[in-house]
A tleap script that builds the chain and sets N, CA, C and O, in Angstrom:
source leaprc.protein.ff14SB
mol = sequence {
  NMET LYS LYS GLN ARG PHE SER GLU THR GLN
  ILE ALA SER ILE LEU LYS GLN TYR GLU GLY
  GLY ARG GLU ALA LEU GLU LEU CYS ARG GLU
  HIE GLY ILE SER LYS ALA THR LEU TYR ASN
  TRP ARG LYS LYS TYR ALA GLY MET ASP SER
  SER HIE ILE ARG GLU LEU LYS ALA LEU GLN
  ASP GLU ASN ARG ARG LEU LYS GLN MET TYR
  ALA GLU LEU MET LEU ASP HIE GLN LEU ALA
  LYS HIE ILE ILE GLU LYS SER TYR LYS ALA
  LEU SER LYS THR ARG ALA GLY GLY ILE CYS
  CASN
}
set mol.1.N position { 0.843 -1.092 0.062 }
set mol.1.CA position { -0.076 -0.038 0.314 }
set mol.1.C position { 0.831 1.480 0.207 }
set mol.1.O position { 1.734 1.769 0.992 }
set mol.2.N position { 0.436 2.236 -0.781 }
set mol.2.CA position { 1.482 3.378 -1.112 }
set mol.2.C position { 1.187 4.393 0.232 }
set mol.2.O position { 0.031 4.606 0.600 }
set mol.3.N position { 2.370 4.994 0.924 }
set mol.3.CA position { 2.417 5.566 2.039 }
set mol.3.C position { 1.918 6.910 1.673 }
set mol.3.O position { 2.530 7.359 0.704 }
set mol.4.N position { 0.941 7.746 2.170 }
set mol.4.CA position { 0.514 9.221 1.934 }
set mol.4.C position { 1.136 9.983 2.285 }
set mol.4.O position { 1.332 9.708 3.468 }
set mol.5.N position { 1.791 11.113 1.973 }
set mol.5.CA position { 2.187 12.094 2.568 }
set mol.5.C position { 1.364 13.262 2.696 }
set mol.5.O position { 0.874 13.728 1.668 }
set mol.6.N position { 1.150 13.776 3.745 }
set mol.6.CA position { 0.191 15.013 4.107 }
set mol.6.C position { 1.194 16.451 4.398 }
set mol.6.O position { 2.276 16.677 4.939 }
set mol.7.N position { 0.345 17.079 3.836 }
set mol.7.CA position { 1.101 18.711 3.939 }
set mol.7.C position { 1.190 19.214 5.246 }
set mol.7.O position { 0.851 18.362 6.068 }
set mol.8.N position { 1.509 20.240 5.717 }
set mol.8.CA position { 1.504 20.416 7.175 }
set mol.8.C position { 0.009 21.319 7.266 }
set mol.8.O position { -0.546 21.315 8.365 }
set mol.9.N position { -0.580 22.011 6.245 }
set mol.9.CA position { -1.863 22.521 6.176 }
set mol.9.C position { -2.768 21.504 6.404 }
set mol.9.O position { -3.580 21.654 7.317 }
set mol.10.N position { -2.778 20.233 5.571 }
set mol.10.CA position { -3.603 19.167 5.581 }
set mol.10.C position { -3.506 18.471 6.916 }
set mol.10.O position { -4.590 18.012 7.275 }
set mol.11.N position { -2.455 18.257 7.790 }
set mol.11.CA position { -2.331 18.034 9.078 }
set mol.11.C position { -3.143 18.890 10.023 }
set mol.11.O position { -3.947 18.450 10.845 }
set mol.12.N position { -2.866 20.077 9.831 }
set mol.12.CA position { -3.569 21.044 10.626 }
set mol.12.C position { -4.719 21.088 10.622 }
set mol.12.O position { -5.321 21.447 11.634 }
set mol.13.N position { -5.395 20.720 9.429 }
set mol.13.CA position { -6.901 21.072 9.113 }
set mol.13.C position { -7.639 19.779 9.789 }
set mol.13.O position { -8.743 19.815 10.334 }
set mol.14.N position { -6.786 18.603 9.640 }
set mol.14.CA position { -7.375 17.363 10.236 }
set mol.14.C position { -7.415 17.629 11.773 }
set mol.14.O position { -8.466 17.317 12.333 }
set mol.15.N position { -6.612 18.057 12.384 }
set mol.15.CA position { -6.091 18.115 14.074 }
set mol.15.C position { -7.487 19.254 14.385 }
set mol.15.O position { -8.179 19.134 15.396 }
set mol.16.N position { -7.731 20.327 13.346 }
set mol.16.CA position { -8.592 21.363 13.845 }
set mol.16.C position { -9.849 20.465 14.057 }
set mol.16.O position { -10.418 20.380 15.146 }
set mol.17.N position { -10.252 19.779 12.893 }
set mol.17.CA position { -11.657 18.945 12.768 }
set mol.17.C position { -11.760 18.046 13.836 }
set mol.17.O position { -12.889 17.810 14.268 }
set mol.18.N position { -10.636 17.417 14.419 }
set mol.18.CA position { -10.641 16.406 15.302 }
set mol.18.C position { -10.941 17.033 16.887 }
set mol.18.O position { -11.548 16.414 17.761 }
set mol.19.N position { -10.334 18.483 17.038 }
set mol.19.CA position { -10.559 19.345 18.310 }
set mol.19.C position { -11.852 19.820 18.181 }
set mol.19.O position { -12.387 20.129 19.246 }
set mol.20.N position { -12.596 19.984 17.025 }
set mol.20.CA position { -13.690 20.750 16.920 }
set mol.20.C position { -15.023 19.879 17.288 }
set mol.20.O position { -16.158 20.355 17.286 }
set mol.21.N position { -14.668 18.395 17.634 }
set mol.21.CA position { -15.548 17.478 18.164 }
set mol.21.C position { -15.836 16.264 16.958 }
set mol.21.O position { -16.675 15.395 17.195 }
set mol.22.N position { -15.125 16.271 15.733 }
set mol.22.CA position { -15.526 14.924 15.020 }
set mol.22.C position { -14.549 13.758 15.751 }
set mol.22.O position { -13.439 13.783 16.282 }
set mol.23.N position { -15.500 12.789 15.505 }
set mol.23.CA position { -14.660 11.638 16.044 }
set mol.23.C position { -13.510 10.949 15.323 }
set mol.23.O position { -13.473 10.780 14.105 }
set mol.24.N position { -12.594 10.574 16.172 }
set mol.24.CA position { -11.429 10.192 15.614 }
set mol.24.C position { -11.756 8.861 14.369 }
set mol.24.O position { -11.399 8.983 13.198 }
set mol.25.N position { -12.211 8.093 14.703 }
set mol.25.CA position { -12.456 6.822 13.809 }
set mol.25.C position { -13.167 7.492 12.540 }
set mol.25.O position { -12.937 6.994 11.438 }
set mol.26.N position { -13.928 8.479 12.630 }
set mol.26.CA position { -14.381 9.014 11.134 }
set mol.26.C position { -13.495 9.664 10.741 }
set mol.26.O position { -13.288 9.280 9.589 }
set mol.27.N position { -12.647 10.636 11.058 }
set mol.27.CA position { -11.725 11.229 10.170 }
set mol.27.C position { -10.798 10.341 9.644 }
set mol.27.O position { -10.447 10.492 8.473 }
set mol.28.N position { -10.231 9.217 10.480 }
set mol.28.CA position { -9.214 8.185 10.020 }
set mol.28.C position { -9.960 7.744 8.716 }
set mol.28.O position { -9.398 7.833 7.625 }
set mol.29.N position { -11.167 7.293 8.843 }
set mol.29.CA position { -11.706 6.485 7.622 }
set mol.29.C position { -11.630 7.560 6.589 }
set mol.29.O position { -11.228 7.214 5.478 }
set mol.30.N position { -11.974 8.892 6.792 }
set mol.30.CA position { -12.331 9.648 5.631 }
set mol.30.C position { -10.885 9.839 5.130 }
set mol.30.O position { -10.834 9.907 3.902 }
set mol.31.N position { -9.610 9.952 5.803 }
set mol.31.CA position { -8.459 10.368 5.269 }
set mol.31.C position { -7.557 9.557 5.030 }
set mol.31.O position { -6.446 9.798 4.558 }
set mol.32.N position { -8.092 8.353 5.413 }
set mol.32.CA position { -7.150 7.152 5.037 }
set mol.32.C position { -5.846 6.885 5.992 }
set mol.32.O position { -4.905 6.195 5.599 }
set mol.33.N position { -5.881 7.483 7.250 }
set mol.33.CA position { -4.928 7.134 8.185 }
set mol.33.C position { -5.208 6.491 9.297 }
set mol.33.O position { -6.391 6.469 9.639 }
set mol.34.N position { -4.248 5.843 10.094 }
set mol.34.CA position { -4.792 4.992 11.269 }
set mol.34.C position { -4.964 5.874 12.272 }
set mol.34.O position { -4.583 7.040 12.173 }
set mol.35.N position { -5.565 5.386 13.346 }
set mol.35.CA position { -5.936 6.202 14.835 }
set mol.35.C position { -4.487 6.474 15.479 }
set mol.35.O position { -4.314 7.462 16.192 }
set mol.36.N position { -3.534 5.635 15.226 }
set mol.36.CA position { -2.125 5.856 15.752 }
set mol.36.C position { -1.735 7.209 15.327 }
set mol.36.O position { -1.585 8.146 16.112 }
set mol.37.N position { -1.585 7.270 14.117 }
set mol.37.CA position { -1.174 8.656 12.924 }
set mol.37.C position { -1.672 9.565 13.508 }
set mol.37.O position { -0.986 10.509 13.899 }
set mol.38.N position { -3.369 9.473 13.763 }
set mol.38.CA position { -3.867 10.679 14.208 }
set mol.38.C position { -3.242 11.343 15.460 }
set mol.38.O position { -2.965 12.534 15.602 }
set mol.39.N position { -3.062 10.231 16.424 }
set mol.39.CA position { -2.879 10.556 17.741 }
set mol.39.C position { -1.615 11.062 17.892 }
set mol.39.O position { -1.455 11.979 18.699 }
set mol.40.N position { -0.443 10.522 17.100 }
set mol.40.CA position { 0.763 10.808 16.798 }
set mol.40.C position { 1.171 12.370 16.519 }
set mol.40.O position { 2.107 13.043 16.952 }
set mol.41.N position { -0.071 12.727 15.481 }
set mol.41.CA position { 0.133 14.127 14.825 }
set mol.41.C position { -0.540 14.759 16.295 }
set mol.41.O position { 0.177 15.676 16.694 }
set mol.42.N position { -1.457 14.570 16.997 }
set mol.42.CA position { -1.988 15.372 17.475 }
set mol.42.C position { -1.017 15.499 18.888 }
set mol.42.O position { -1.192 16.460 19.636 }
set mol.43.N position { -0.136 14.613 19.149 }
set mol.43.CA position { 1.120 14.679 20.219 }
set mol.43.C position { 2.198 15.837 19.635 }
set mol.43.O position { 2.724 16.667 20.377 }
set mol.44.N position { 2.396 15.772 18.454 }
set mol.44.CA position { 3.494 16.417 18.131 }
set mol.44.C position { 3.160 17.611 17.585 }
set mol.44.O position { 4.115 18.368 17.411 }
set mol.45.N position { 1.924 18.068 17.212 }
set mol.45.CA position { 1.387 19.202 16.345 }
set mol.45.C position { 0.351 19.736 17.410 }
set mol.45.O position { -0.430 20.545 16.910 }
set mol.46.N position { 0.160 19.506 18.660 }
set mol.46.CA position { -1.063 20.212 19.286 }
set mol.46.C position { -1.065 21.669 19.624 }
set mol.46.O position { -0.263 22.317 20.297 }
set mol.47.N position { -2.093 22.010 19.034 }
set mol.47.CA position { -2.310 23.685 19.236 }
set mol.47.C position { -1.479 24.499 18.009 }
set mol.47.O position { -1.585 25.725 17.976 }
set mol.48.N position { -0.733 23.873 17.103 }
set mol.48.CA position { -0.030 24.333 16.434 }
set mol.48.C position { -1.055 24.768 15.029 }
set mol.48.O position { -1.862 23.883 14.746 }
set mol.49.N position { -1.096 25.887 14.235 }
set mol.49.CA position { -1.606 26.033 12.970 }
set mol.49.C position { -0.707 25.574 12.087 }
set mol.49.O position { 0.250 24.856 12.375 }
set mol.50.N position { -1.041 26.045 10.813 }
set mol.50.CA position { -0.116 25.729 9.663 }
set mol.50.C position { 1.391 26.143 9.776 }
set mol.50.O position { 2.442 25.505 9.841 }
set mol.51.N position { 1.009 27.717 9.771 }
set mol.51.CA position { 2.498 28.169 9.697 }
set mol.51.C position { 3.196 27.898 11.270 }
set mol.51.O position { 4.343 28.344 11.280 }
set mol.52.N position { 2.959 27.532 12.056 }
set mol.52.CA position { 3.555 26.927 13.224 }
set mol.52.C position { 4.531 25.519 12.509 }
set mol.52.O position { 5.750 25.348 12.473 }
set mol.53.N position { 3.608 24.832 12.096 }
set mol.53.CA position { 3.916 23.392 11.569 }
set mol.53.C position { 5.137 23.586 10.549 }
set mol.53.O position { 6.128 22.855 10.542 }
set mol.54.N position { 4.898 24.830 9.563 }
set mol.54.CA position { 5.901 24.786 8.635 }
set mol.54.C position { 7.318 25.262 9.196 }
set mol.54.O position { 8.417 24.819 8.860 }
set mol.55.N position { 7.014 26.376 10.230 }
set mol.55.CA position { 8.295 26.620 10.754 }
set mol.55.C position { 9.014 25.288 11.449 }
set mol.55.O position { 10.150 24.964 11.105 }
set mol.56.N position { 8.297 24.568 12.414 }
set mol.56.CA position { 8.719 23.414 12.913 }
set mol.56.C position { 9.522 22.713 11.837 }
set mol.56.O position { 10.700 22.419 12.041 }
set mol.57.N position { 8.989 22.474 10.844 }
set mol.57.CA position { 9.933 21.472 9.815 }
set mol.57.C position { 10.909 22.308 9.257 }
set mol.57.O position { 11.945 21.721 8.947 }
set mol.58.N position { 10.871 23.498 9.045 }
set mol.58.CA position { 12.029 24.544 8.569 }
set mol.58.C position { 13.289 24.303 9.696 }
set mol.58.O position { 14.488 24.163 9.453 }
set mol.59.N position { 12.745 24.305 10.724 }
set mol.59.CA position { 13.792 24.235 11.617 }
set mol.59.C position { 14.411 23.008 12.046 }
set mol.59.O position { 15.537 22.925 12.536 }
set mol.60.N position { 13.535 21.971 11.813 }
set mol.60.CA position { 13.992 20.478 12.150 }
set mol.60.C position { 15.120 20.231 11.079 }
set mol.60.O position { 16.163 19.656 11.391 }
set mol.61.N position { 14.858 20.711 9.737 }
set mol.61.CA position { 15.622 20.565 8.496 }
set mol.61.C position { 16.567 21.194 8.600 }
set mol.61.O position { 17.538 20.550 8.203 }
set mol.62.N position { 16.931 22.600 9.096 }
set mol.62.CA position { 18.015 23.456 9.564 }
set mol.62.C position { 18.938 22.550 10.378 }
set mol.62.O position { 20.116 22.372 10.070 }
set mol.63.N position { 18.379 22.022 11.364 }
set mol.63.CA position { 18.947 21.236 12.405 }
set mol.63.C position { 19.960 19.884 11.680 }
set mol.63.O position { 21.134 19.574 11.885 }
set mol.64.N position { 19.237 19.477 11.057 }
set mol.64.CA position { 19.865 18.490 10.398 }
set mol.64.C position { 21.096 18.629 9.494 }
set mol.64.O position { 22.129 17.960 9.482 }
set mol.65.N position { 20.701 19.725 8.704 }
set mol.65.CA position { 21.746 20.090 8.108 }
set mol.65.C position { 23.088 20.504 8.795 }
set mol.65.O position { 24.175 20.131 8.355 }
set mol.66.N position { 22.929 21.403 10.046 }
set mol.66.CA position { 23.906 21.640 10.826 }
set mol.66.C position { 24.567 20.612 11.379 }
set mol.66.O position { 25.784 20.643 11.559 }
set mol.67.N position { 23.774 19.559 11.710 }
set mol.67.CA position { 24.667 18.433 12.488 }
set mol.67.C position { 25.439 17.852 11.227 }
set mol.67.O position { 26.583 17.682 11.650 }
set mol.68.N position { 25.413 17.575 10.288 }
set mol.68.CA position { 25.685 17.323 9.183 }
set mol.68.C position { 26.971 17.874 8.755 }
set mol.68.O position { 27.941 17.157 8.508 }
set mol.69.N position { 26.976 19.137 8.670 }
set mol.69.CA position { 27.949 20.219 8.588 }
set mol.69.C position { 29.006 20.090 9.635 }
set mol.69.O position { 30.180 20.150 9.270 }
set mol.70.N position { 28.665 19.888 11.141 }
set mol.70.CA position { 29.299 19.544 12.109 }
set mol.70.C position { 30.413 18.555 12.091 }
set mol.70.O position { 31.606 18.730 12.340 }
set mol.71.N position { 29.480 16.995 11.586 }
set mol.71.CA position { 30.097 15.925 11.470 }
set mol.71.C position { 31.117 15.831 10.401 }
set mol.71.O position { 32.120 15.154 10.630 }
set mol.72.N position { 30.992 16.392 9.327 }
set mol.72.CA position { 31.949 16.774 8.276 }
set mol.72.C position { 33.247 17.722 8.725 }
set mol.72.O position { 34.389 17.408 8.389 }
set mol.73.N position { 33.040 18.586 9.300 }
set mol.73.CA position { 34.106 19.386 9.994 }
set mol.73.C position { 34.701 18.691 10.968 }
set mol.73.O position { 35.891 18.978 11.099 }
set mol.74.N position { 34.251 17.805 11.762 }
set mol.74.CA position { 34.794 16.954 12.633 }
set mol.74.C position { 35.926 16.152 12.281 }
set mol.74.O position { 37.034 16.023 12.803 }
set mol.75.N position { 35.289 15.551 11.093 }
set mol.75.CA position { 36.238 14.604 10.273 }
set mol.75.C position { 37.251 15.123 9.614 }
set mol.75.O position { 38.316 14.508 9.586 }
set mol.76.N position { 37.085 16.515 8.877 }
set mol.76.CA position { 38.244 17.113 8.350 }
set mol.76.C position { 39.242 17.567 9.897 }
set mol.76.O position { 40.472 17.612 9.936 }
set mol.77.N position { 38.667 17.745 10.599 }
set mol.77.CA position { 39.808 18.321 11.937 }
set mol.77.C position { 40.570 16.975 12.487 }
set mol.77.O position { 41.739 17.079 12.861 }
set mol.78.N position { 39.905 15.729 12.530 }
set mol.78.CA position { 40.579 14.562 12.767 }
set mol.78.C position { 41.589 13.901 11.623 }
set mol.78.O position { 42.487 13.074 11.783 }
set mol.79.N position { 41.193 14.463 10.589 }
set mol.79.CA position { 42.176 14.068 9.469 }
set mol.79.C position { 43.552 14.925 9.455 }
set mol.79.O position { 44.701 14.568 9.195 }
set mol.80.N position { 42.979 16.286 9.860 }
set mol.80.CA position { 44.381 17.526 10.034 }
set mol.80.C position { 45.042 17.066 10.998 }
set mol.80.O position { 46.262 16.927 10.907 }
set mol.81.N position { 44.332 16.732 12.140 }
set mol.81.CA position { 45.351 16.346 13.369 }
set mol.81.C position { 46.214 15.114 13.200 }
set mol.81.O position { 47.334 15.092 13.711 }
set mol.82.N position { 45.677 13.937 12.404 }
set mol.82.CA position { 46.324 12.863 12.129 }
set mol.82.C position { 47.432 13.285 11.239 }
set mol.82.O position { 48.550 12.848 11.511 }
set mol.83.N position { 47.270 14.181 10.068 }
set mol.83.CA position { 48.297 14.556 9.147 }
set mol.83.C position { 49.466 15.244 9.788 }
set mol.83.O position { 50.621 15.093 9.389 }
set mol.84.N position { 49.066 16.128 10.959 }
set mol.84.CA position { 49.889 16.891 11.656 }
set mol.84.C position { 51.041 16.267 12.485 }
set mol.84.O position { 52.220 16.617 12.525 }
set mol.85.N position { 50.300 15.078 13.255 }
set mol.85.CA position { 51.142 14.244 14.210 }
set mol.85.C position { 52.110 13.403 13.072 }
set mol.85.O position { 53.320 13.630 13.096 }
set mol.86.N position { 51.612 12.520 12.170 }
set mol.86.CA position { 52.469 11.896 11.144 }
set mol.86.C position { 53.748 12.874 10.630 }
set mol.86.O position { 54.858 12.349 10.535 }
set mol.87.N position { 53.592 14.184 10.327 }
set mol.87.CA position { 54.585 14.743 9.627 }
set mol.87.C position { 55.770 15.092 10.903 }
set mol.87.O position { 56.988 15.048 10.729 }
set mol.88.N position { 55.032 15.465 12.288 }
set mol.88.CA position { 55.679 15.941 13.366 }
set mol.88.C position { 56.609 14.634 13.962 }
set mol.88.O position { 57.592 14.732 14.696 }
set mol.89.N position { 56.071 13.530 13.488 }
set mol.89.CA position { 56.867 12.221 13.903 }
set mol.89.C position { 58.192 12.163 12.920 }
set mol.89.O position { 59.327 11.932 13.338 }
set mol.90.N position { 57.858 12.408 11.566 }
set mol.90.CA position { 58.670 12.354 10.679 }
set mol.90.C position { 59.906 13.202 10.818 }
set mol.90.O position { 61.047 12.780 10.631 }
set mol.91.N position { 59.545 14.603 11.209 }
set mol.91.CA position { 60.483 15.740 11.230 }
set mol.91.C position { 61.061 15.295 12.681 }
set mol.91.O position { 62.117 15.905 12.845 }
set mol.92.N position { 60.798 14.539 13.696 }
set mol.92.CA position { 61.449 14.628 14.941 }
set mol.92.C position { 62.803 13.573 14.597 }
set mol.92.O position { 63.969 13.653 14.984 }
set mol.93.N position { 62.034 12.428 13.588 }
set mol.93.CA position { 63.001 11.362 13.258 }
set mol.93.C position { 64.245 11.952 12.663 }
set mol.93.O position { 65.371 11.625 13.037 }
set mol.94.N position { 64.005 12.826 11.728 }
set mol.94.CA position { 65.143 13.566 10.988 }
set mol.94.C position { 65.859 14.344 11.542 }
set mol.94.O position { 66.887 14.669 10.950 }
set mol.95.N position { 65.583 14.902 12.834 }
set mol.95.CA position { 66.356 15.947 13.499 }
set mol.95.C position { 67.125 15.080 14.670 }
set mol.95.O position { 68.152 15.481 15.218 }
set mol.96.N position { 66.565 14.003 14.929 }
set mol.96.CA position { 67.254 13.143 15.799 }
set mol.96.C position { 68.426 12.086 15.354 }
set mol.96.O position { 69.108 11.378 16.094 }
set mol.97.N position { 68.457 12.187 13.952 }
set mol.97.CA position { 69.298 11.538 13.132 }
set mol.97.C position { 68.934 9.870 13.033 }
set mol.97.O position { 69.720 8.932 13.163 }
set mol.98.N position { 67.258 9.826 12.717 }
set mol.98.CA position { 67.065 8.439 12.633 }
set mol.98.C position { 66.880 7.669 13.718 }
set mol.98.O position { 66.471 6.522 13.537 }
set mol.99.N position { 67.154 8.162 15.114 }
set mol.99.CA position { 66.864 7.532 16.252 }
set mol.99.C position { 65.513 7.866 17.088 }
set mol.99.O position { 65.463 8.916 17.729 }
set mol.100.N position { 64.422 6.964 17.075 }
set mol.100.CA position { 63.227 7.058 17.508 }
set mol.100.C position { 63.243 6.356 18.998 }
set mol.100.O position { 63.872 5.315 19.184 }
set mol.101.N position { 62.588 6.932 19.922 }
set mol.101.CA position { 62.162 6.301 21.144 }
set mol.101.C position { 61.120 5.186 20.846 }
set mol.101.O position { 60.637 4.531 21.769 }
savepdb mol mol.pdb
quit
């Protein structure tokens, strides 16, 4: 079965209908979602309108990108540190006349 993706405005609309007094089972049948999905949406987006949901998604996306950038920078830092240590060891070997502890 194909997984449906709902936009932020659709989720907000469904939740407003639920908060307005419509039954959960009726809404789930109408929109083709499970009760668990409806309750998870309610837990996640309670009291938000579509603009707040859009802002939340944008912040989550930005957070994901920043974490990825941090991970890449940490890898670059570790690589540079490793190269510096290697070159320092090689330099100290040549200055000590080839004798290494």
